[in-house]
VOMARRO-742432 format. One record per residue (C-alpha): residue in three letters; x, y, z. Coordinates in steps of 0.001 Angstrom, whole numbers. Layout:
<pts>
[ALA [X Y Z]],
...
</pts>
This chain:
<pts>
[MET [11292 -23341 -23033]],
[TRP [8365 -23358 -20619]],
[ARG [8565 -25483 -17544]],
[LYS [5701 -27751 -16776]],
[ARG [3911 -27223 -13515]],
[PRO [5053 -29845 -11004]],
[LYS [2605 -32654 -10424]],
[ILE [892 -31549 -7247]],
[ARG [-2691 -32163 -6377]],
[GLU [-4987 -29294 -7318]],
[ASP [-6051 -28690 -3710]],
[ALA [-2389 -28262 -2766]],
[TRP [-2083 -25561 -5435]],
[GLN [-5158 -23833 -4080]],
[THR [-3691 -23910 -571]],
[LEU [-390 -22502 -1837]],
[LEU [-2169 -19690 -3674]],
[LEU [-4246 -18902 -591]],
[LEU [-1138 -18738 1605]],
[GLN [529 -16402 -880]],
[LYS [-2560 -14181 -887]],
[ILE [-2675 -14099 2917]],
[ASN [999 -13128 3045]],
[MET [474 -10346 502]],
[THR [-2574 -9097 2374]],
[ASP [-496 -8764 5534]],
[TRP [1986 -6533 3701]],
[ASN [-877 -4470 2288]],
[VAL [-2305 -4019 5778]],
[GLU [1090 -2892 7085]],
[ALA [1589 -431 4212]],
[LYS [-1855 1046 4747]],
[ALA [-1290 1365 8496]],
[ILE [2001 3201 8012]],
[LEU [514 5698 5558]],
[LYS [-2594 6220 7688]],
[ALA [-415 6847 10756]],
[GLU [1616 9464 8911]],
[LEU [-1560 11199 7746]],
[ALA [-3008 11097 11259]],
[ARG [150 12657 12729]],
[LYS [-406 15643 10449]],
[ASP [-4213 15565 10872]],
[ILE [-4689 15230 7111]],
[GLY [-7708 13564 5526]],
[TYR [-8001 12233 1998]],
[LYS [-9535 15433 606]],
[LYS [-6696 17532 1988]],
[LEU [-4153 14956 794]],
[SER [-5624 15212 -2699]],
[GLN [-5119 18979 -2602]],
[LEU [-1565 18640 -1299]],
[LEU [-713 16077 -3964]],
[ALA [-2053 18433 -6637]],
[GLN [385 21085 -5404]],
[ILE [3294 18804 -6298]],
[GLY [1779 17823 -9657]],
[VAL [116 14538 -8678]],
[ASP [-3509 14230 -9780]],
[GLU [-5385 11988 -7332]],
[THR [-9025 12485 -6404]],
[PRO [-10146 11916 -2818]],
[SER [-12156 8891 -3993]],
[ALA [-9110 7416 -5752]],
[ILE [-7116 7844 -2547]],
[THR [-9930 6233 -555]],
[ASN [-9890 3248 -2931]],
[LYS [-6123 2862 -2697]],
[MET [-6240 3053 1076]],
[SER [-9103 585 1421]],
[ARG [-7220 -1922 -735]],
[GLY [-3884 -1089 835]],
[SER [-2276 -1904 -2489]],
[PHE [-649 1319 -3561]],
[THR [2787 1745 -5058]],
[PHE [5839 2889 -3179]],
[VAL [5888 5833 -5577]],
[PHE [2458 6864 -4279]],
[PHE [3724 6517 -708]],
[LEU [6706 8759 -1463]],
[GLN [4461 11292 -3185]],
[CYS [2229 11385 -112]],
[MET [5206 11871 2195]],
[LYS [6479 14739 39]],
[ALA [3005 16300 -146]],
[ILE [2491 16276 3632]],
[GLY [5972 17640 4292]],
[ARG [7585 14520 5725]],
[THR [11291 14497 4899]],
[HIS [12116 11374 6922]],
[VAL [10071 8263 7597]],
[GLN [11259 5471 9846]],
[VAL [9636 2071 9429]],
[ASP [10315 -718 11906]],
[LEU [10262 -4024 10038]],
[LYS [11612 -6295 12779]],
[ASP [8176 -7654 13735]],
[LEU [6966 -8202 10176]],
</pts>
């Protein structure tokens, strides 16, 4: 059985949705920053990353990678594929300040 939405003013719902979006955006920004830092450490651009991904059987064009990076909303699978493609066997992420 479906639950009815609690009776909250519509502007309160809009505020809640905005806060959720802001929170998600922060995580997207962090994910993008981590991946960009790893690429920078290896001096790898999106074109080269596309070629490296192809070598492990992942078909991503440089423009598709650019789109994912600009949004910052890529999957963890894509992140792992990138790490494998650039030869990173270990990645340490500090989450204490997030």
